[in-house]
C-alpha positions in Angstrom: -228.4 -141.4 -31.8 -226.1 -144.3 -32.7 -225.2 -144.7 -36.3 -223.0 -147.2 -38.1 -220.4 -145.9 -40.6 -220.5 -148.6 -43.3 -216.8 -148.7 -44.2 -213.6 -150.6 -43.3 -211.5 -147.5 -44.3 -210.1 -146.1 -41.0 -209.2 -142.8 -42.7 -212.7 -142.3 -43.9 -214.1 -143.1 -40.4 -211.7 -140.6 -38.9 -212.8 -137.9 -41.4 -216.5 -138.5 -40.9 -216.1 -138.6 -37.1 -214.1 -135.4 -37.0 -216.8 -133.5 -39.0 -219.7 -134.9 -37.0 -218.0 -134.8 -33.5 -220.1 -131.8 -32.3 -223.4 -133.4 -33.1 -225.8 -135.8 -31.3 -224.7 -138.6 -33.6 -222.6 -141.3 -32.0 -220.7 -143.1 -34.7 -219.8 -146.8 -34.6 -217.6 -148.2 -37.3 -217.6 -151.7 -38.8 -214.1 -151.9 -37.3 -215.6 -151.3 -33.8 -218.0 -154.2 -34.5 -215.2 -156.5 -35.7 -217.3 -156.8 -38.9 -214.9 -157.7 -41.8 -217.6 -158.7 -44.3 -216.6 -157.5 -47.8 -219.7 -155.8 -49.2 -219.7 -156.1 -53.0 -219.9 -152.6 -54.5 -221.1 -153.5 -58.0 -223.2 -150.4 -58.7 -222.8 -148.2 -61.8 -222.5 -144.9 -59.9 -221.2 -143.5 -56.6 -224.8 -143.2 -55.5 -225.5 -146.9 -56.2 -222.4 -148.0 -54.3 -223.2 -145.8 -51.3 -226.7 -147.1 -51.2 -225.6 -150.8 -51.4 -223.3 -150.3 -48.4 -225.7 -148.2 -46.3 -228.8 -150.4 -46.9 -226.8 -153.6 -46.2 -225.3 -152.5 -43.0 -228.5 -150.8 -41.7 -230.6 -153.9 -42.3 -227.9 -156.2 -40.9 -227.7 -154.4 -37.6 -231.2 -152.9 -37.5 -229.7 -149.4 -37.0 -229.3 -146.3 -39.0 -226.2 -146.3 -41.2 -224.1 -143.8 -43.1 -222.2 -144.8 -46.2 -220.4 -142.9 -48.8 -218.8 -143.7 -52.1 -216.2 -141.2 -53.2 -213.8 -141.0 -56.1 -211.7 -138.9 -58.4 -212.8 -138.0 -61.9 -210.2 -136.7 -64.3 -211.6 -135.0 -67.3 -208.7 -135.9 -69.7 -209.2 -139.6 -68.8 -212.9 -139.7 -69.6 -213.7 -139.3 -65.9 -211.5 -142.2 -64.8 -210.8 -143.6 -62.3 -214.3 -142.7 -61.2 -216.1 -145.4 -59.2 -213.0 -147.6 -59.5 -210.8 -145.0 -57.7 -209.8 -147.2 -54.7 -209.2 -150.2 -57.0 -207.6 -148.3 -60.0 -204.2 -150.0 -60.0 -205.2 -153.0 -57.9 -202.3 -152.3 -55.6 -203.4 -149.5 -53.3 -203.2 -145.7 -52.9 -199.5 -145.2 -53.8 -199.8 -147.2 -57.1 -203.1 -145.6 -57.9 -201.4 -142.2 -57.8 -198.5 -143.5 -59.9 -200.9 -144.9 -62.5 -202.8 -141.5 -62.8 -199.5 -139.6 -63.2 -198.3 -142.0 -65.8 -201.5 -141.7 -67.8 -201.4 -137.9 -67.7 -197.8 -137.7 -68.9 -197.7 -134.9 -71.6 -201.3 -133.9 -70.8 -201.8 -130.1 -70.2 -205.5 -130.1 -69.2 -205.3 -131.8 -65.8 -208.7 -130.7 -64.5 -210.3 -133.1 -62.1 -212.9 -133.3 -59.3 -213.5 -135.4 -56.2 -217.1 -136.6 -55.8 -218.9 -137.9 -52.7 -222.3 -139.5 -52.6 -223.4 -140.1 -49.0 -226.5 -142.0 -47.9 -228.0 -141.9 -44.4 -230.2 -145.1 -44.3 -232.8 -146.2 -41.8 -233.8 -149.8 -41.2 -237.4 -148.8 -42.2 -236.1 -148.2 -45.8 -236.2 -144.4 -45.5 -233.0 -142.7 -46.6 -231.5 -139.3 -47.3 -228.9 -138.5 -50.0 -226.1 -135.9 -49.7 -223.5 -135.0 -52.3 -220.3 -133.0 -52.4 -217.8 -132.0 -55.2 -214.3 -130.6 -54.8 -212.8 -129.3 -58.1 -209.1 -128.9 -58.8 -206.2 -130.2 -61.0 -203.8 -133.1 -60.9 -200.2 -132.2 -60.1 -197.2 -133.5 -61.8 -195.8 -135.5 -58.9 -196.8 -136.8 -55.4 -196.3 -134.2 -52.7 -197.2 -134.1 -49.0 -197.9 -136.7 -46.3 -201.3 -135.7 -44.9 -204.4 -137.5 -46.0 -204.9 -140.6 -48.1 -206.1 -141.7 -51.5 -205.3 -139.2 -54.2 -204.6 -136.4 -51.8 -200.8 -136.3 -52.8 -201.7 -135.4 -56.4 -204.9 -133.4 -56.2 -204.5 -129.6 -56.1 -207.9 -127.9 -55.1 -208.9 -124.8 -57.0 -207.7 -121.7 -55.1 -204.5 -123.5 -53.8 -201.0 -124.1 -55.1 -200.4 -127.2 -52.9 -201.8 -130.7 -53.0 -204.4 -131.8 -50.4 -201.7 -133.9 -48.7 -199.6 -130.6 -48.2 -202.6 -128.6 -46.8 -203.8 -128.6 -43.2 -206.4 -131.1 -42.1 -208.5 -128.0 -41.3 -208.8 -127.2 -45.0 -209.9 -130.7 -45.9 -212.3 -130.8 -43.0 -214.0 -127.6 -44.2 -213.7 -127.8 -48.0 -213.5 -131.4 -49.3 -216.1 -133.2 -51.2 -216.9 -135.4 -48.1 -217.0 -132.4 -45.9 -219.5 -130.7 -48.2 -221.8 -133.8 -48.1 -221.5 -134.0 -44.3 -222.2 -130.3 -43.9 -225.4 -130.9 -46.0 -226.3 -133.8 -43.7 -225.8 -131.6 -40.6 -227.9 -128.8 -42.1 -230.7 -131.3 -43.1 -230.9 -132.8 -39.6 -230.3 -129.4 -38.0 -227.4 -130.8 -35.9 
C-alpha cells in the first residue's frame, strides 16, 4: 500500500521509513512529490496538528497519509516548548537547544518528555491515532552528533547519554515516534 508521509522534514521521513521498512507500506514523502506547500499547523495540541497535516495531504492526493506532530515538554518550563518545539527560537534546532539550556540555568528538576501524536488518515475520512511518549531529563550542554531536534540535550530515562550520543538503534526502538509507529504496526498487523 502506498502512503504519503505528510512532512518536509527529511530526518522525520528517514526515521519513519526505517521503522516501517519491513512492512507492506510503501512510503512517499512530500519531498518525493516536489510538494513544498507550507501546511499551517495552527492546532492547540499535537493531535490537532497531526490531523491537520494528515487530512490535508490525504485529501489533496486522494491517498492514505501518515502525519505526526512531535515535541518536547519540559516540566519546569510549564511544558514548553510543546507544540512550538520546532519553532521555539525561530532560528532552528541549534538555537532551540541553546534557548532551552539558557532557560534552565540554575534549575535542578530537569524532567522532560518527548511526545508524538501520529495519524494514519484515509481519503474516506477514516483515521487511526497512535501515540508515543519518551521520558527523560534535559542535560546541561549539547552533546553528540546523531539525530536532530532536541536529541543533543535530551537524556532518556535509563541512560547517561543524550539521544544524540546513543546509537540509532536505541532511538529506532525506544523513542516516542518509534512507540507510536510500533502501535501502528501492531494495529495493522504488519
